[in-house]
N, C-alpha and C positions, 0 to 999 in steps of 0.2 A: 449646323455648327454641333460638333460631337462634343458631349460631355462624359467624362471618365471619373468615376469614384476612385479615389486614392486608396491606399491602406489605412487611413484613417477616414472612415466613410464621409465625415462632414466636410472634408478637403477635396475640391472637385478641380479637375484640370479641363478646361475649355479650348477646343481646337476648331478654329473657323474654317469654312472652305473658302478657299482662296481661287479667285478667278483672274488668271494673268494671261497675257499675250503680249507681243512686242512693244506695245504702248506703256506697259506697267502691270499693275495688278488692283484688283478691288477685294474687299472681304468685310462682312458685318462683324464689328468688334464688340458689339453687345444687343443682346436681344432679351427683353425682360421676361418673355414667355418661357423662352429656352431655359433662362437662369432659373425661374421659378419651377419648372418641371425638374431640372436636374437636382436643385437643391432643397426642395418642398418648401422654400422661404419665399417671402414678399419683402424685398429690400428696397428702399429708396436711398439711393446713392446722392450724398449732399455736397460730397467736396471732392475735386480731381487734383491730384499731385502729380508733379513731374520733378524727377531728380535726374542730374548727371554725375557720374562718377567715372575714376579712372581705374585701371587694372589693380586688383587686390584689395580696393576698398571693400571693407565689409560692413555693413549697417545692420545692427540688430544685436540681439534679439530684441525688439520692441513690442510694447502693447499698452493698453490705458486701462488701469484698474477700475475705473469709472468711465463712463462714457464711451465704453468699449467700440472699437471700430472693426467692423468686417471690412476686407480688402478685397477688392478685384484687381489684380497685378498684372502686368505684362511690360516686356521690353519692346521698344521700337528701334532701337540702334544698339548693336552690339549683343553680348550675352553674359548672362548671371546664373548663379546656382542659388535658387529661391527654397527657403525652409520655413515649415511652419510646424511649431511644437504645442502640442495639447497640453494647456494648464488649467483644465477644467478638474477639480479633484473628484468630482462626482462620474467622470468620463471613465469608461474602461481602457481608454488609450492614454490616460493621464500620464504625462511625462515622456510620451512617444513623439517621434518627429517624422516627418515626410520632407523629401527634397526633389526638386525638378530642375532640369536647365530650361530656362526660358529665353528665347532669342528672337532677334528681328527677322531671322530665316524661319524659324519655326511656328512663329506666330502665337503659340500656347498661351493662355492665361491662366493664372490660378486663383481660385477662390478660396481666401483665408478667413474663415468665420470669427465672430467674438467669441472671445475665450482661449485665442491661441497667439502666442508670441511670434513674431514674423521678423525675418532677417534675410540678407542675401549679400553674396561676394560676386565682385565683377571679374569675369574670367576673360574678356576681350581687352583691347587696348582701353577702351572706354564704353560705357552704356548709359543709355538714356531709358528711365524706367518710369512707368506710368501707373498711377494707381487710384480707383474710385474708393471712397470710404463712405460707410453708413452712418457716421457721426463726426462732429467736428473735432479738430485737434484741440486737445485740453492738457496743455504742458504740465499741469499741477498734477494731472493723473497719471503720467506717462511712466512707465517703469522699463528696467533693460535686465535681462538676464545674461550671465556670461556665455559668449558665443563658443566658448570651448569647455564648457563644464563637461566634466567626465560622467557625470550622473545622466546627461541626455546622450552624449556620445554621438554627436553630429559627425558624419564623415565628409567634411568640406574638401572640395577637388582642389587643393591649393598647393602649390610648391614653395610658396614663401610665406613669411610670416605677414598676417594681414594688415592694413592701414585702418585703424580705428580712430573714432572720434574720442574726445575727452570723456564725454558720457559712457560710451560704450566700454572704455577702458576701466571704468569704475562699476560696472555692471555687476549684480550681485550673483551668486551661485544659485542653482535652480531650486535647492533646498530652503534658502534663505529669502527667496523671492515672494512676494505676494502672489496668491493663486485665486482664480475663480473657484466657487462653490462648487 
């Protein structure tokens, strides 16, 4: 498995070696040793989540202000554009974002550490999105930052307006959102 640091060093892209033939394919989707070597972190993943969304659904930018969740995300059907925004005030990359195309074809995974807001938009007809988390979901601590806040300036690859949940329609601008120390 290949691990590549992104423009924000704590966010890591993992690319597995895929072994395929006329029967199908096999790849190792997670290896704790490789993860630790690439991130310098020992993380215990305690929850797996699976969502399915249709084209133009945009989920995010989400985070938990307490019980912060690190997320290891991947797509098993379709394609998304996945984004991580650094919301750690003490970070030299505070307020910066990175984005990656994740798909069932490229098998890439993205490590989004604690202290980042996360979101994605579906680019294919539909997409199934899987992610491991380092802490349990705690709705009382969940927060959302506006996906289109010009202070962040995410370059979403969309041709149409996104489909948003009611919660994401009410998301706060970056400047008014709670941040990590």
